[in-house]
N, C-alpha and C positions, 0 to 999 in steps of 0.2 A: 504493500500500500504506500502511495506517495505521502510524504510528510505533510501533515496538516499545518498550515501557516499560523494558526492561532486557535487556542482552545481555552475556555474558561476553566479555572481551577475549582475544586469542590469548596474551598473557602469562599471564593467569589460567589459561587452559586448559593451558598448559605445566606449571604448578605443581599442577594437578589431574589430570594424566595424560590429558586429553581431546584428541582430534584437533583441530588448528588449522584454522581456516577459510581456504581459499585465496582469493586475490583474484578468481579467475575464477568463484567460486561465486555463485549468485543466491539471495537471500533472498525468499521469497514467502509472503504471508499466505494461510492455507488453513483454512477452518472455524474451529475454536477454537485453532489453533496456527500455528506458522511452520515452513516447510520450506526447507532449503538444497538447491539443485540444482547438481550438476556436469553441465552440459549437460542430458540428460534423466534423469539418475539422482538419486534422492533420497538424500542422504548425511547429513543431520541433521534431527532434529525437535526443536523447542523449544516448550514450553508455558510461558507466563508470566502472572502476575496480580500484584496489588498485594502479595500475601504468599506467592507461590510462584514457583518456577523449576525447570524440568526440561529437561535437554538430553541427548540420546542420539544415537549414530551409527547410521546405517542404510546399506543397500545395496539400494535398491528401484528397479527399472527401470520406466520409463514410456514411453508411445508416444502417437501422435496428439495432438501438442501438449500433452503431459503430462496428458491426460484419462483415459488408460487405464493401469492397473497391470498389468504383465506378470507371468506366473507364474514361479516359481523352478524348476519341474520340467516335464518334457515332458508329464506327465499333467495339469498344472494348466491353468486357463482364464484368459484375460484378464478383468479386472474394471474397471468404471468406478471411477475414483479418487474416492472419497467417504469420509465419516466411517466407514461400515461397513467399507470395504476397508482403511482405515488400522488397524483393530483387528487385522489380520493381520501388521502390521509386526513384524519381529524385530530387536530391538536387538543391536548388536555392540560388544564392547570396553567401555571405561569409560563410565559415565554418572553424571551429577550430579543430585541431587534435593534440593530445598529446599522446606519448608512453614513454616507459622507456628510449628510446635513441634519440627520435626525436620529434620536435614540429614544426607545420606549421600553417600559416594563409593564406588561399587560397580562390579563388572565382570560383564557378561552372560556373557562367555566362560568365566570361571573360576567364576562363581556365588559370588563372595566379596565382602566389603565391606572396604575399606581404612580408612575412617574414618566415624564417626557421632557426632552431637552432638544432645542434647536441650536445649530451652529453652522459653521462653514468649513469646507475643506478637511473634514475628518478622515483619518485613516487608522490603521491598527495601532500605531504608536499613540495617537490621540486616545483611542479606546483604552489602551493599557494605563495611561495616566489617569483617565477618568475613573477607571475601576479602582486604582490605588487610592484615589481621593475618596471615592464612595465608601470603601471599606474603612479607611482611616477615620472618616467623619461619622461613622455609624455608632450610635449609642445602644444601650440595652433596650431602651424604649423603641428605637428604630427597628431593632431586630424583632421585637414583639409585634410591631405594626406590620412589618413585611410578612411575618408568619401568619398573622390574622388575615392579611390579603391573600396569601397562598391558600389558606384553608376556607376561604369565604364561599358561601353558597350564592347561586344566582337569585337575584331579586326581581320582582315585577312591581315597581313602585307607581303610585298614583300621583298625579300632579294636576294643577288647575291654574287658570289665569289669576294673577294676584299673588301667587306663591313667591316667597323669597327663597333663594337657593344659595348654596355655597359650593366652592370648587377649589381644588388644590392648585397652588402655584409653586412650582419647584417641589422641594422636599418638605419644607416646614412652614409654608405660608398659605394663606387662604384668601380668595377673592369672593365677591358676592354679586348676586344679580337678582332679576325679577322676571317672571313670566308675564308677558303683556298680552299675548294672543295665542290661543291654541287653534292654529289654522286647520289642522286635520279634523278637529271636532266641529269647527265652523262649517267646513265644506260638506259635512254629512247632512246639513240642511238642504233639502231638495232645491230650493229657489236659488241658492248660492251658485251652483254650477249652471243652472238654467240662465242665470243672469251674467254668465261668462266669468267675470272676476279673474281675468287671466293673470294678473299680478300675484294672485294667491294660488290659483290652480297650477301654475307652472312651477311652484316650489316642489322639490322632490321629497320622497319619503313621507314621514309624519312630521310636518314642520311646526315649529314654534317660533314666535317672534319674542325675543328676550332683550333685556338691556343689562349691561354690566356696570356696576357702580365704580366710581373713582375711590376705591378703598381696598387696601391690602392689610391683612392682619396676621399675627402669629397664632391666632386661635379662630376656630369656626364660630365662636359665640359672639353675637353682636346685638346691640340695641336696634330693633327694627324701626322704631320711630326715627331714630337718628339716621339710620341707613336710608330710609325713604327720602330724606332731605338731601342726600349726597348728589353731586353731579354724576352723570353716567356717560359712558361711551355711546355713540349713535347705536340705536337698536340694530339687531342682526337676526337673520334667519338661521335656524339650526335644527337638524333632525332631533327627534326626541330620545334617541338611544341612551345618552348619558343621564337622562332624567329617569327613563323607564327602568334602567338597570341599576340605578342608585349611585352612579359616579358623581352626580351633582345633587347631593341630598337636599331635600326641602327642609328649611329651618323655621318656617312660619308663614302666615298668610294674613293678608289684609285686602279688603275689597279695593279695586282700582278706582281712582278718580279719573275722569276723562282727561284732566289736565296732565296726568302722569303718563299718558300714552305717547310714545314716540313711534310712529308708524313708518314703514318703508314706503317709498315712492317709486312706482314702476311705470315707465313710459316706453311704449314701443308698438311694433306691428305684431298682430296675432301670428303665432306659429302654427295655428290650426289651419290646415290647407283648405278646409271648407269655409273658412272665415278670414282668408288672407287679406281681404279688403279692409279689415278692421284695424284702426289705430286707436290705442286706448291709453288711459291714464288711471292707474290704481293708486289710491292713497289710503292705506288701511282698509276700512270697509267701504270707502267711496270708490265707485267704478264709473268712469265716463268713457264714451267712445265716439268716434267719428269715422269717416271713410278716408282712405288714402288719397282719393281724388280731391278731398277738401283740405287735408293737411298732412304733409309727409316730411316735415323737417326733422332733423336730428335722429333719423332712423339708421344712420350709418356714419362712420367717421371718414371724412374725405381723405383720399390718398392711402387708406389702409384696407387691405383685403381682410376678409373674415371679420368684419367689424359691424355686422348687422346688430341692431337693437342694443347699443352700448348702455342705454339708460334704463334697462328693465330691472336691474337690481334684484335678480332672482337666483343668484348664486347661493348655494347652501352646502353645508358639510356636517360632519359628525361633531366637530369640536368648536369651541368658542374662539373667536378671533380676539387674541389678547396681545398681539405684538406691540400695540401702542399704549397699553394700559399704564405702565409705569411712567412713560413720557408725558401722558396726558395728566396724570396725577401731579407730576412735578411742575407742569405748566399751569395747573388749575384750569385747564380748558381742553377742548378737543382739537385745538389747532395743530398739534403734532400729527394727528390723523388726517385732518382735512387738507393740510398744506403739503402733504407728501405727494407730489405729482407723479412719482414712480409707482404709486399704489393704485392699481386699476380699480379696486373696489370703491375707494373714496373719490378718485378722479372723476368717475362717471356716476356719482350719486347726486341726484338733484337736491338733496338736503345740504350738500356742500356749499358754503357761502361763495366759493369760486364759481359756482354754476348758477348764481342768482339770476343772471340775464336770461339764460335758457329756461330756468324754472318759471320766471315771470311770463315769458311768452307762451310756454306750454300751458300753464295754469289759466291764463286769460283765454286761450282757445277753448278750454274745456269748462269754463265758467267757474273756476275756483279762484280764491284770493291768495296770491303768493306771500302776502305780508302778514297773514294771521296764522294761528296754530292749527294743528289737526282738529282740535276740538271746535274751533271756530268754523272751519270748513265743513265739518260734519254737520254742525247746526245749520250752516248755510244751505247745504244740499237737502237736508230734511225740511227746511222751510220752503224750498222751491219745489 
């Protein structure tokens, strides 16, 4: 077997919550990865390169001198153990993932992440230094916490609009946010989809609109009345996974006041081929439309290919966008976020003060007031 360029030690695995390697296990090179066998059972898979490392636990039974992968159910059929068959492997428990820009420690069982870190130009030397520091800085309470994470059970948590939540920042700090809109629940109302609402229906998964407060603490405990008065980053769309599985635990609830709502603004052309003539503006629960023959400005970026609908603001992911949180707290404003012209999300957000001219024109076309709040515009549309 070729020499593996890097391998976690059992001491490092202990501090990461990963299952230790037993002396009796055999490490075998296979295709583009390495497999640990406990007799004929594959118990670990490791993929490693000069700037990446991935280790996960498995429980995959093989037969016929480890050439056949046995099925997990009575209805399944044995498969030849090859790269295609390996795509069916199901990870269990804690896994560790490192690339040149991102590192994470997560759990397949609970579907949650314990720690994540972003950086640039990472390689195996970077990883070695990071691991040394991680072990050196770990306390007994840290070991207890990672053990609890390792042994955790999957949760199915409930949440609702107005809930306050907390989330981990780094290893020992906490941030805080609020659920503003449960889009998935809203769209279950029959009239919502019948009324198009493309700025909401185009959001993937089970989307929530949330805001993150300008607050970082060493503890997840916080006074909710004080928290509600804090400034917040611009609201963002996020899939519900981290709430449903308990990674962003709910810490309290208070009914939302209309003035507390910061809603996404989505402007663009319908991507529904049966309704491609529709040009729409979605502002929270407000949906306005016209035809492309009547108004078609700002639907693409001049001189750039693949730039259709730059202002729809319907990008969404599993995790919170936190890259600007500390800078915005330090500046006591959202200027570090809004003024970064290299950031596509903020650059093409009609809430950005730099886009006031475009916002004013678009709002006027659709009969909204660009100079008043969402609450004011909602009252305006209900009045009309």
